[in-house]
Structures are given as C-alpha cells and as structure tokens.
N, C-alpha and C positions, 0 to 999 in steps of 0.2 A: 637487503638493507635490514639491519637489526631493529627490533621494535623498541621505541623509546617512550617513556612516560614523563618526560620533562614537562614541567608546568602542571601536571596532574596531581590531585590530592586523593589518596586512597585511605579508607577506614577499613580495618580488618578487625572483626570481633573475635574474641577467644584467641588472640594472637600471642599468648604467652608461651606456647609450646606447640608441638605437633604440626599439623597442617597450617594453622593460623600463623605460626611463627615463620614457616617457610614462605607463605604468601607475602608477609610483611618484608622479609629480607629480599625476596625476588623483586617486588615493586621498587624498593629503595635502591637496589643495585642498578635499576634502569632509569633512575632519575626522579621517581615519584616522591612526593612528601607523604609520609605515612603516619597515621594515627594508630598506635598499637593499643588496642583495648583488651584488657583482661581483668576480671574481677578477682582472680587468684583463689578460686574455690577448688575443692576436690571434685572428683568425677561425679559425686552424688549431689553436688551443690552446696556442700558445707564448707565452713571456714572462709577466710578472706585474707588476701595478701597482695601488696604492690610489687613484690620482688620479681614475679615472672615478666610483667610488662616492662619494668625498668631494665631488666637484663637484655631484652630484645632491643629496646631503644638504644642502649649503650653499644650493643654490637653493631647496629646500623650506623651510629655516629662515628664509631672508631674507623669504619670503612669509608667515611666521608659522606654518608647519606644524611637525610633530614627526617627526623621522626620525633614525635612526642608520645608520652604515655597517657592512657586514660584508664581509670580504675572503676568506672561506673558500671552498674548492671545494665544489660541490654534493655531492661524494662524502663530505663531512664533514657530512651532514645534521643530526646532533645539535647541532653547533656553531651552525649557522644558526638553528635553533629556540631554542637557549639564548640567543642574542643578543636575540631578541624577548622571551623571558621575563625576562631580566635588565633590559632597558630599559623594558619596558611591562607585564610581569606576566602576559601571556596571548598566545595566537596564534589568530586567527580565520580568516585568509585566507592561502592559499598560491597564488602564481602561479608555476608552473614554466615559466620562460621562457628560462633559460640554454641556450646552444647554440654549437656550432662546426661547421665544415665541413672535410671532407677528401675532396673530390670526385675520384673516379677511375673510369675504366671498370671494369666488373666484373673483367675479366681482370687488371687492374693493381692491384686492391685488395689491400693487404697485411693481415696479421693486425693490425698496429698501427692501420692506417686503420679497420678494422672495430671493434676493441675500444675505441679512444678515443672514437669517435662514440657507441657504446652506453653507455660509462661516463658520459659527460656527459649525454646526452639521456635515456636510459631508466633506467639505474641511478641517476643523480643525482636524477631526479624521484622515483623510488621511495624513496630514502634520506631526502630532505627531507620527503616526505609521510608516511612512516612515523614520523619523529620527531615530527611534529605530531599524528598520528592520535589517540593516547590523550588528549592535552590537549583536542582537539575533542570527543571522546566524553564526557569528564567534564563539559564545559560545555554539552553538548547543542547545539552549533552549530559548523559549519565550512563553508567554501567553498573548493573546490580547482579550479584550472584547469590542464589539461594542454595543452601546445602541440604540435600535430601539424603537418602540412604537406600541401600538394597532392601533393608527391612521395610521401608515405606513402600517400595515398588512391589515387592514380592511377599512381604510378611515374614515374621520370624518368631519362633516360640519364645515366650517370656518378654516380648517387647511390644505389647499391644499399645501402650501409651506412646512409646517412641515412634512406632510405625505410623500411628495415626497422625502425629505431629509432622513427621517427615513428609508424608504424602500431602498433607495440608499445605506445606510450603510449595509443592509443585503447582497446586491450584492457584495459590497466591501469585506465583511467578508468571503463570500463563496469562492471568488477567492483567498484571502490570505490563507484560510485553505488548498487549493490545492497547492499553490506555497510554503507554509511554511512547509508542511508535512515532507519533507525529511530532514529538518533542526531542527525537533522537535519544530517547532513553531506552536502552535495551536491557532486558532481564532474562537470564538463563539459569538453569538449575543443574547442579552436578551431584552425582552420587559417588563419592570417592571411596576407594578402598586403600587405606594407608595405615602404617603403624602410628598409633597415638595412644593417649591415656584411655580413650574409650574402646578402641579395638583390641587393646591388650587384655580386656576382660572377657572377650568372646573368641579370641584366636590363639593358636599355639604361639609361643615365644619366637620360634624360628621363622614362622610365617610373618609375624609382626615385624621382625627385623628386616625382612627382605622387601616389604612393602613400604618403601621410603616416601616421605612426603614430597621430596623433590621430584618425584615422578608424576605428581598431580599438579603442582604449581604452574608449569608451563601452559596447561589448558586454561587455568583461571586467568593468567595474564593475557592470553590471546583473546578470550571472551571479553575482557575488559578494555581492549585496545580500540582506539577510534577507527582503525582500519577494518575491524571485525564487524560484519553486518548481521551476524547470527542473532536471532531474537526469538525467545520462546522455546528454546531447545532444551532437551534433557540428555545429559551425558553421564555415562559410567566411565570411571577411569581408575587405573591402578597398575603398578609395575611397568609403566611405560606404554600401556595399552589404553586407547580411548575409543569408546563406541557411542553412537547416538541412538536413542530409543524413540519409537513412535507407536501410536496405537494402531491395532489391526482389528478388523471386524469381519465376521463371516458374511457371506452373501445374504443369509437369513431366509426366512420363509414367512409368508402370510398364512395365518392359521385360522382365519375366520371367513365366512361367506356372508354375502348381503342378505339381510333379513333373517339371519340365523344366529343363535347364541354361540359365543365362543366358549369352548370347553377345555378342561385339562386333558381330556383324551385326545383332542386335536393337537395340543402341544406335544403330548407323548408320541403321537404317530409321526410327527415331523421332527422329532428331537435330533436324530442323526444329521439331518439336513441343516437344522438350525446351528449345529456345532461344527459343521464342515468348513474348514478354512481353505479349501482348494482354490476357490475364486474370491479370496478375501479382498476387501477394500481397506483403505487407510485414511479415514476421515481426519482432517486437520483442523477443523474449527466447528463451532456450534452449528453454523449453517449447513455444513456437510453432514453433521451428525443428525440433524432434524430432517434433512431432505427426504430420507427414506420413509420416515414415520409419516410426514405430511403426504407423501406420494401414495401411501397405502389407501387413503380415502378415495383417490381417483381410481385406483386399481380395483378395489372392492366394488365400488358403485358401478363401474363400467363393465367389469367382467362377471361379477357375481359368482366367481369360482375361486377356489384356493389356488393361488399361483405361486411363482417363485419369488424373487425379490421385487421390490416396488418398481424397478426399472424394466422388469421382464413382462412380456405379454404372451399370448398364446403362440402356437407354432407358426401359423401362416394364415393368409387371407383375411376375410372379415370375421372369422370366428375368433374369439378371444379378445383381440384389441379393439375390434369394431372398426378397423380401417380397411377399406377396399379401394386401392388407388385407381383401379380400372373404372370403377363407378364414379369416383370423385373428380378425376382430372377432366378439365373442360367444363365443369359445372359453373354456372354463373350465380353469384350472390345477388340478392335483391338490389336493384338500382337505388341510389340515394342522391338526394340533393342537399346542398349546403348553401344557405343564404347568409351573407355577412355584410358588414359595413366597415368603414375605416377603423371603428373601435376595436374590432377583432384583430385587425392587422397590428394595431399599436399594442394591444394587450399581449399578443404573441411576442412581439419584439421585446417588450419588457420582461416577459417570461423567460426568454433565452439570454437575458443579461444586458440588454442595451440600456444606456443611461444618458441623460441629458448632460452629464459631466463631459461627454465626448461630443463636441460640436458636429462631427461627421455623422452622428447617429440621428440628428434631428429629421433627416429626410425619411426616417422610418418611424418617428415618434410624433410628428406634428403634421396633422392633416392639411394645415395651411402652408406648408413648405412648398416652394416652387417645384421641387423634384420629389414630392411625396411618393413613396414607393412601398411595396410590400416585400418583406424579406423573402428571398427565394425559398427557404426551407419551410415557409408557411404552406408550401405545396403538399406537405404530408397531412395537414389537418383535414381538408375536405374528404379525402378518401379513407382516413383512419376511422371515421365514424361508421362507414360502411363495412370496413374490414374487421375491426375489432369490436364492433358494437353488438355482436350476437348473430351477425349474418351467417357465420360459419355453421351455426346450429341447424340451418336449413339444408345443408349440403348432404346429399346421399353419399354413403360410403365413408363418412367421417363421424366418429363417435367421440366427442371431446368433452372432458371435464375442464371448464374454463378456469378453475382454480389452479390448473397445472400448465397454463399457457404462458410461455415466455417469448418476448420479442428478441429474435436472434440476430437478424441483419436487416438493413434498410438501404434501398436504392431509390433515388429521386432524380428524374430528368425533366427539365423545363424546355418547352418548345417556344415559349415567349414569356416575357415578364408577366407575373400574376397581376390580375386587376386588384384594385384596392377596395372594391365593393361589388356586389352582384350576387348571382346564384350560379353555383357550379354543380355539375352532375357527374357522378362517378359510377363507372361500370367495372365490376371486379370479377375476375375469373380465377379458378383454381388451376394454376399452371402446372404444378407437379406435386407429388407426395413422395417423400423420401424416408427410408428406414435407417435410422442412425443407431439402432440397438437400444440405447437407453431412452430413446424417445423417437417421435416422428417429426419431420420437418414438412410444413405445408408452405409452398410458394404461391403467393397471391399476386397476380398482376392487376393493377388498378389504373385505368385510364380516366382522366378527369377532363370534362368538356365545359367550355363557356359557350352555351348554345350548341352549335354544330362544330365549333372549332376546338380541336384537341389542344389543351393548355399544358398538361403535364402527365407524366407516367410514374407510378410508384411500384416497386416490388417489395412486398413485405415477406420476410422469412420468419415464420412462426414455428417455435419449437414446443411440442406437447410432451411434457415429462411423462415417462412411463408408458408411452403409446407405441413404442417400437417393437421390433422382432416379429413383424407380420409377414416377413419374407419379401419385402420390397427392395428396390434399388437404393444405393447409398448416395449417388450423385446425379446431377442433371445438367444437360447442356443449356437448359433454359435459365439457369441461375446466373445472376450477376455476381461474379466471384469477387471476394476481397483480394487485395494485392499487397504483398509485403513492401515496406518502404525500402529505398536504396540503402546499401550498406556503407553509409558515410554520415558525417555529422549533418544535422538538419540545417537547412538554409535560413530558417527563421523559427523562433520559439516565442510563443505568447503565453503568459501565465495570468490567469484571471480568477479571482475568488467568486464563488457562488455565495449567496446569502442564506441565512438560516431559514428564510421564507421562500426560497427559490421554487421548491416543489409546490408549495401552497399557491404561488402565483402562476406557475406554468399550467397547473391542472385546470385553470379557468379557461384554457384554450380547448378543453374538451376531453382530456384523459382523466376520468373520475375514479380510477382505481384507488381504493382506500390504502393500498400498499404505500402510497406516496404521501399520506396525510395522517393515518390512524396508527399510533404506536402499537396498540394491541394487535391490529391486523398484521403489521410488519413483524411483530414478535412471533406470530403463528408461522410466518414464512422463514423464521430463523434469523431475522435481522435485528440488530440492537436498536434501530430507530427507523422511521420511514426513509425510503431511499429516493433519490432524484430520478425523474423519468429519463430513460435512455435517450429519447428524442429531444430532451432539453439539452443534454450534453452535446448531442448531434447539432443542435442549433448554435451552441457556443462555438464549436469547432468550425462550422461553416462561416460564421461571422468573422472569425479570426483570419480565415483564408481570404474572404471577400475584402477585408480591410488591408491586409498585407500585400495582396497580389492583384487586386482588381479595383483599387481605389474606391471601394464601397459602391461600385456600380452594379446593380442587380442584372442589368442587361448582359453583363459579361459572364454570368453564372449559367453553366450548362447542366451539370449533373454532380451528384455526390453519392458515395457508397461507403458504408461503415458496417463493422461487426461489433455488436455490444458484448464486451468481454467481462467486465467487472462492474459492480454497483458503485455509485457515487453518493455520498451523503451530503445533504444541504449544508453549506458552510465550508465545505472543502474547496480547494483550488484546482482548477483544470489547467493542465499544461499541454498546450497543443504544439506538437513538433511538426514542421512542414518541410518537404523536399520538393523543389521545383524541377520538373522534367518536361520541358516544352510547355504545352498548354495544360498539362496535368500536374496537380499539386498533391503529392502523397501526404497523408496525415496520420498521426498517431496521437491519441489524447490520453494523458496520464493523470492520476490523482497525485498532485505534488506531494502531499503529506505522507503518502505511503509508497509512492513509486509504482502502484498498480496501474496496468494499462486498462483504461475504461473503454476506449474505442480503438479497435485494432483493424489492420488491413484496409484502412480508409483511403479515399482519394476524392479530389474535387476536380472536375474538368471545367475549363474556362473557355469562353469564346474570345478570339482575337487578341491573345496575349503575345508579346514579343518574347524572344529568348532572353532578353535582359530582364532581370527581376528588380522591382523597386526596393528589395531588401538586400542587405549585405550577404553575399554568397560565399561562405567558406568553401574552398576547394580541396582542403586537406584530407588526409587519410584517417579520419576518426579521432582527431585530437579532442580531448575534453574541453580545452580552452576555446575551441571554435564556438561552442555554444555560448560561452560568456561574451566573447567579442561580438557575436551576432546580436545578443541581447543589448550590449552596450550601444551597438549601432542603431538599434531601434530606439533606445532612450535618447541618443544624440539627435536622431531624426525628429523626435517629438519635442525635445527640450534643448536643442542645440544652442540657440541664441542665448538662453539663460546660462547654460554651462560655459559658453565662451566668455561671458562677462565675469563669471566666478573664477575660472581657471586661467585663461589666457596663456596656454602653453601647448606645445606639440610633443606627444609622447610616442616613443618608438618601443616596440616589444619584439624581442627575439625569443621564440619558444623552442625549446629543444626536446628531443625524444631519443632516449638511449645514447645520450652524449652528443648527438648530431643536431644541427639546426633543422627544425621541421616546419617552421612558419615564421613570417614577419607580419606585424600589424602596425599601423600608424593611426593614432587617435589624435586628430587635429581639433583642438579646442581653442584655436587662436585666430583662425581665418574664416571669414564669412559666418555661416550658421553652424560650422562644425561638420566633421565627417569621420567615418571609420572605414579604413581601406586595408585590404590584405595585400601584402607584397612589400618590396623595399620602399622606403620613403622617397617621395618625389622632390622633396625640398629639405630645408633645414629642420632638424629635430632638436628640441631643447634638452631632452634627457632620454636615454635608452636603457631599458631593463632587459636583462637576460636571465632566464630561469627555465627549469623543466616544466613540461606540461603538468605533471603530477604536483609539483610544488606550487605552481600557479593556482591550481584548484584549491590547495590547502590554504593559500593566502586569501583568496577571494571568499572562501567560506568561513574564514575566521579561525581556522584550526591552527594556522601558523602565522605568528606575528611577523610583519615585514622586517622589523628590526632584528628579530632572531634569525630570520632567513638570510639577512644581509651579513650579520656577524658570523654565521656558520658557513658562509661561502655559497649558500644555495641561490642567493639573489645577487647579481652583479649589476652595477649602475655606472653608466658613463654620461658625462655632461653635468648639467646643473642639478646636483643631488638634492638641493633644497626644494625643488619642485615636486619631489616625491611626496611631500606632505599633502599636496593637493589631490593625490590619487583617491583619498577617502571620499571626495565628492563624487567620484565615478563609481567606486566599488562598494561603498559602505552598506547599501541596501540590497546587495546581491542576494543575500540569504532570504530576503522577503519576496523575491520575484516568483 
C-alpha cells in the first residue's frame, strides 16, 4: 500500500530549492497540503526574494497539489506556523531544512559568522518547532525533522560554526523525542548528502550532480508518516543509501582505589583498556549512560581494588565481589514482626489505586463494610520490612552496597485470606545466589505467620548491580520463574491512570526509598523524576485481575508472579493485558503513554474459577481489533443500561484480514443491559459494517475519518446507514483508554 499524506499539513523551511524543494514536491504529490517557506537569501544569508518559494508553489499547483508560500525568516517561527493554520487549519509535519553557510577557519570566524549560523540553523529550528508544538500536542500527532550534517557529527575544517549548530540540532531532537513521545509527536534527525547550493561550495561539480535530492526525500517522507514509529533516530542518507547511527562506548576501566587519590599516572596506565572497543556497549539514554558511573561507587567501596568496568567483579569466590554463595545459601535473616490495624489495609488499598468511585472497592476501603477485607497483595508488606530493611547486611557471604540493589521479580502465594489487623511474623531465608555477570541475584524466601499458622509465602528476587562474575551458577530450580503470555490477543484489557501523588501515597505502606519521592535522589539514579514503586504497579495489576476474573473476592486469589521490567512515573497510565488459561491469568502491564512493558512474564493463579470467563473472550488469531471489542465489552458491561438508552441499536461488524473475513462481532445496545458477542449475530442486526482489521484500528484511533473510509471503499455499510452516527457514543473515547 502506498503511503498517503491526505489530510496532513506539512511545513518545509528553506523549500525554494535543493532538498527543501524536493521535500515539498514529494509531500504534495502524495496528498499533503504544503507550506513552502523560503526567505530567498543567498548561501551566506544575504539578499531577499519571494521568487523561489513562488516558483515551487506554482509547480505544486500545476500538478493539482495544494500549497502556499511563506517568505518569513525562520526566526519568526510563529508567523510560519500561522501561515499553515490560516491556509489549512492545522500543522502536522515540520521539516527544519533552512540553512546558510559562512565558512571560515576557526581563527578567522567572527562573532557575526558564529551568531548568524546559529540563528538560522539552531535558533530558527527551535522557534519554528516551538510554535508548532502545542498544536501537535492538542491533536495528538506530530512529525518533526531536524537537519544535521556530517560536519556536525564528525567535524570539518573551516566549519566550526556550522558543525556546532548542526550537532546542537541533534541534542534538541533527542530531547523533543522524549518529551513528545506521549503525545504521538516523533522527532528524528537526518544528515543528508545531496546536491544543493550549500554542498556545491564544498564538493566537486560532478559529485554534486550525482547526489540528487530525490534520493533523500523518501527517507524524510517515511519518517513523517503516521505509520512510522521511529523516534529519536539519527540517519545519514545520500545517493540512495540510508544508514542509522548510534553511540558506542568502550567497556572502560575504573582507575581509582578506595581511600587513595586518583592520579593521571593511573589514567595513563589504563589508557589502552579505556580506549578498547572490543566489548563496547551502546547506551541509548541518560539512565544507561549514568548507570556505569553510579555503579563505580559500589565497586570501589566493596572491592577497594582497580577493577574492569562497573559491572565486573573479581574472578571468583568471595575475593573481589564479596559474594560467597556456599556461605550465604540457607542463612536466615533476623525474624521480624509486623503489627497493623485496618488503617494500614485501607492505606495500602488507596496506595495501589483503589477509589470510592468504584462501589466494588468499598469492601477494601471501609472498615464498617460487611465484607471488609484486606487486598491479597498486601501480603508483600509484612515480609518486605524484614527482607529489604537491612537484614541482608547481616548475612555471611554477601557484601552488598544497598545503593545498587534493585527489585527484580516478586512471587506471592496466599494460603488463606489475610487478616485485617493483628501481628504477623516473617521468617526469611537466602534460598539461592546467582551470578548474572553484570550483577548478582539473591533469592529470598519469606514465610509469614499469624501465630503458628502460615498465612503467605513471598519470594523476592533481588538484583545487586556490579556484584556478578564471582563464578556462580546462572539459574536455580528454586526460583519461581516468570512465564510468557499466550500468543494471541488478550482476553481482557484494563487501562487505569496513576496519580501524580501515587508514589507519595504508596510509600506510606513502608517503602521509604527516596528514589520514589526525592527528585534529587532520582536524578542521581539517572531518572528525570521520582519513579513509582514496582510493587505499586504490582498491586494495580493484581486488582485488575481480581475485578475482571474473581468478582473482587480475595478468597479466590491464590498467587501472583511478576518481573519488574521498566520504570513507571507517577501520573502515567498502566495498561494491564490479561489472558485466561483455566485458573491461571497471564498478565502483562504496559505504560500506555510509551508502550514500555513495566511488568513482564506475570501471572495470577485463582481458586475455584470455571473455564468460562466473566469477560469477553476473543478467540481470534491476533487481530488488533480484538483488543478494542474486548474493551467495548468491558464498557458495555459497566455502562450497558445507559448506552442502551442512548443508542437503541444492534451493530454487526465483519472484520477482514488479507481480504478474507477473519472475525464477526455483535454489539447489542438495544436489548436488556447490552452485550458484546463474538461470532455471527443471533438475531436481527440494524446495521453491519465491513472493513479490514488495520482500517478498523485507523478509524477508532481517529487517524481515518469514517466518512473518508466509506467514500474510499475501505468501509462498507449494510442496513440502516443513519445509525452509523451513533457509533461515536461507543468509540469516541477509545484513544483515552
């Protein structure tokens, strides 16, 4: 299928010739409305003319395209964007292409030479992009291209001013890629090699002639298309070749010792190893970049020796890393007791997102409720104090820097519902110690008792950064292993927002790590802000399963296992995907805004569940639309009576894949309290819609207007076509789910 830009509005700066002109023509040829910006100056920024932009606009219009000219400087960014809004009503794509040259050797570069280059390239791109930014945020779509150069990436004689500005654009683009991700704004950087007014000053004429702009434009169009999910990339392109660049870093060496001064001689002696790329890493973000530096503190303090990289320890045994599994395994941590009242149970429930807005939650929030209960995942709290509260420091064979301790995985099994008050005692044992190379994993088994009665069992998987390579085993038969989800569409999906204060609230249940509340401490760990506790996300996911598949009955909850994969920031939304396999519910929890998997390989085991699920169960082979219909099913279940009153119709859906019918769905909002069923309709359907799985997703996410889908033949309708207007009641808030 060819890429179309119908309905999109693109602004290309410096589009009067060369690359910019080619971009403008290419966008217009594929249906985009184009703002052709060009100040009409010479290569050094002198003069001014409207002729260049006018000529490109005329060429587009002659070919049946839509375009307007703009003659403002990129330093008047608001005016450029206003031209797009005035002419076409929106702005979707910004290609920052305008540029000039003032080449001088560094010694001869004047203030004006420096400032003018930065004003056009770096400041101009900033001002144009900033003017478009809020418009893109509001429409939840934007594509931005920054134009760097090989001179910026590698340096080039006589172009200090130009090189600095061009590499500055890469830094700007990388940050915009991070900040824009949750608004579906993607920003990428290109370093093109093509014949233009600028390159003809530094390249032979025959080479300039062979490096045609049309060999770069296809890359720009792809990066700007809604199908492209590339974000934060850097690409070189020319002569039909495209390559992606990324940073590479040597393994490095620690060149200081504990309680000894660091010296230049120490740097000299390790210089070859510092510069050796044989075992290079490829850090992709600030967190990964800072990880090694932060880990140095643990390495130096624990080893006291000059080591390899921060992830490396000494060769084997207890020497070097301070880990001796033979001595540690089987050791018991000090016994601990945990006294609590109903207040702690309620506070925990609030901390993992429960709210009085949901009447079903009152049994966990109100001590006077006839079925007042403690959430099952509260079972991690009594033993966490013993496990993570410093008890590990007393275990022989373990030398741990607690600033390097990460919570890797968690398993919880309940043997009976938790009491809502009392005193629980936890006994914790080191079950195993594993060598993962970049760190050590400590498995801790914690049994929690109410008097003499065993209430629950936890297994904490603790990862100690930089403590590996002591010669230990990599796996253990004692570990409760995570499990991948089934390879089909989820049977249920729940999306719920956390609050900006979620971590501040959850920590009151006993996890006082400043990483979750102190911005300065979080920054030391490489995070842009304090992160949410992994066990808080764990609680959210468990609640979702309990509500969807166990009718909020804690007595049906048996066990839960998760692996903590990526951080979540307070205020982000958690998307729990669930697959029912008998009495086991496989779970995967994502950050909705980024798509990152936060909890992986998870499952919840339930007591006494039937094979029938209370949720709609899509049986298809991985159709994207199954997720949507499952979510509609949930919404109809919660609001069915209200929707029946508003809609009063039965909708049939035929979803195709590769031209063949792949699924049928019936949304009944006419009878009873409403229902969503998969399969052929059992009764009369008022209107039936037929379209492909891909086009269905385009429609429900707002990328394809139903009217356009209908008139282009992508959407076929049978029956009472006027009822299609009521679809908005069902689909309009899908993007907010």
